[in-house]
C-alpha positions as CSV (number, residue, x, y, z in Angstrom):
1,M,-22.6,-3.6,-6.8
2,T,-18.9,-3.7,-5.6
3,M,-16.1,-3.0,-7.9
4,I,-12.3,-4.1,-7.1
5,T,-10.1,-1.1,-8.0
6,P,-6.6,-2.0,-7.4
7,N,-5.1,1.2,-8.9
8,E,-6.5,3.3,-5.9
9,D,-4.3,0.8,-3.6
10,E,-1.2,1.0,-6.0
11,A,-1.5,5.0,-6.0
12,D,-1.5,5.0,-2.2
13,I,1.3,2.7,-2.0
14,L,3.4,4.8,-4.4
15,D,2.7,7.8,-2.6
16,L,4.1,6.1,0.6
17,M,6.9,4.9,-1.3
18,L,7.9,8.4,-2.5
19,S,7.7,9.7,1.0
20,V,10.0,7.0,2.3
21,Q,12.5,7.4,-0.4
22,K,12.7,11.4,0.5
23,E,13.4,10.4,3.8
24,I,16.1,8.3,2.8
25,T,17.5,11.0,0.6
26,R,17.5,13.2,3.6
27,L,19.3,11.0,5.9
28,R,21.8,10.2,3.0
29,K,22.6,13.8,2.9
30,Q,23.0,14.0,6.5
31,I,25.4,11.0,6.5
32,E,27.4,12.8,3.7
33,T,27.7,15.8,5.8
34,F,28.9,14.0,8.8
35,T,31.3,12.1,6.5
36,D,32.7,15.4,5.1
37,E,33.1,17.1,8.7
38,V,35.3,13.7,9.6
39,R,37.4,14.1,6.7
40,S,38.0,17.9,7.1
41,G,38.9,17.3,10.7
42,E,35.9,18.7,12.4
43,E,34.5,17.2,15.4
44,T,31.4,15.1,15.1
45,K,29.0,13.8,17.6
46,P,29.3,10.0,17.5
47,A,25.7,9.5,18.9
48,E,24.3,11.8,16.1
49,V,26.2,9.5,13.8
50,R,24.8,6.3,15.2
51,A,21.4,7.8,15.4
52,S,21.4,8.7,11.7
53,I,22.7,5.4,10.6
54,R,19.7,3.7,12.8
55,D,17.2,6.0,11.0
56,I,18.5,5.0,7.5
57,R,18.3,1.3,8.2
58,N,14.8,1.8,9.7
59,A,13.8,3.8,6.7
60,L,15.4,1.2,4.6
61,V,13.2,-1.8,6.2
62,E,10.2,0.4,5.7
63,C,11.0,1.0,2.1
64,Q,11.2,-2.9,1.7
65,K,8.0,-3.3,3.3
66,V,6.4,-0.6,0.9
67,E,8.0,-2.2,-2.2
68,R,6.4,-5.8,-1.1
69,E,3.0,-4.1,-0.8
70,L,3.4,-2.4,-4.0
71,H,4.3,-5.9,-5.9
72,A,1.5,-7.6,-4.2
73,A,-1.0,-4.9,-5.3
74,R,0.4,-4.9,-8.9
75,R,0.5,-8.9,-8.9
76,Q,-3.3,-8.4,-7.9
77,R,-4.1,-5.9,-10.7
78,S,-2.5,-8.3,-13.1
79,E,-4.8,-11.3,-11.9
80,I,-7.7,-9.0,-12.7
81,V,-9.0,-9.3,-16.5
82,G,-7.5,-6.8,-18.4
83,G,-5.7,-5.1,-15.6
84,G,-8.8,-2.9,-15.0
85,F,-11.8,-3.5,-13.0
86,A,-13.6,-6.8,-11.6
87,L,-16.9,-7.5,-9.9
88,D,-17.0,-8.7,-6.3
89,L,-19.2,-11.7,-7.1
90,D,-19.7,-12.7,-3.6
91,A,-21.0,-9.3,-3.1
92,V,-23.4,-9.3,-6.1
93,R,-24.4,-12.7,-5.2
94,S,-25.4,-11.2,-1.7
95,E,-27.2,-8.0,-3.2
96,V,-29.4,-10.0,-5.9
97,G,-30.3,-12.5,-3.0
98,C,-31.3,-9.8,-0.9
99,A,-33.3,-8.0,-3.8
100,L,-35.2,-11.4,-4.4
101,N,-36.2,-11.8,-0.8
102,R,-37.6,-8.3,-1.1
103,L,-39.5,-9.2,-4.0
104,R,-40.9,-12.3,-2.8
105,T,-42.2,-10.5,0.6
106,C,-43.5,-7.8,-1.4
107,C,-45.5,-10.3,-3.9
108,G,-46.0,-12.8,-1.0
109,A,-44.4,-15.5,-3.3
110,G,-43.1,-17.4,-0.4
111,E,-40.0,-19.7,-0.8
112,V,-38.5,-20.6,-3.9
113,S,-37.3,-24.1,-4.4
114,G,-33.7,-24.5,-5.3
């Protein structure tokens, strides 16, 4: 029997979101370091600053994608009765049909009229 368990998907998505958030934090700290260097008159490498800004933008886009996936997983979970588990009725129907076919073959019952 096939069970639908969206909580597993949501946990994976949350892990990915935490990873992206850590990367954004790291990049933000790097930008703050560049800002402090500029304010104190130290020489900064413009290419490094541009690369960090590009990385932050990319990380933010990735974070937005992950957030959309998380919202979709939560929406799917809320559609399942009680927010818990649900049966995949198509899979159950198929499994029952296969079991009935095996019984018919075993017992020589032939086809059943519908």
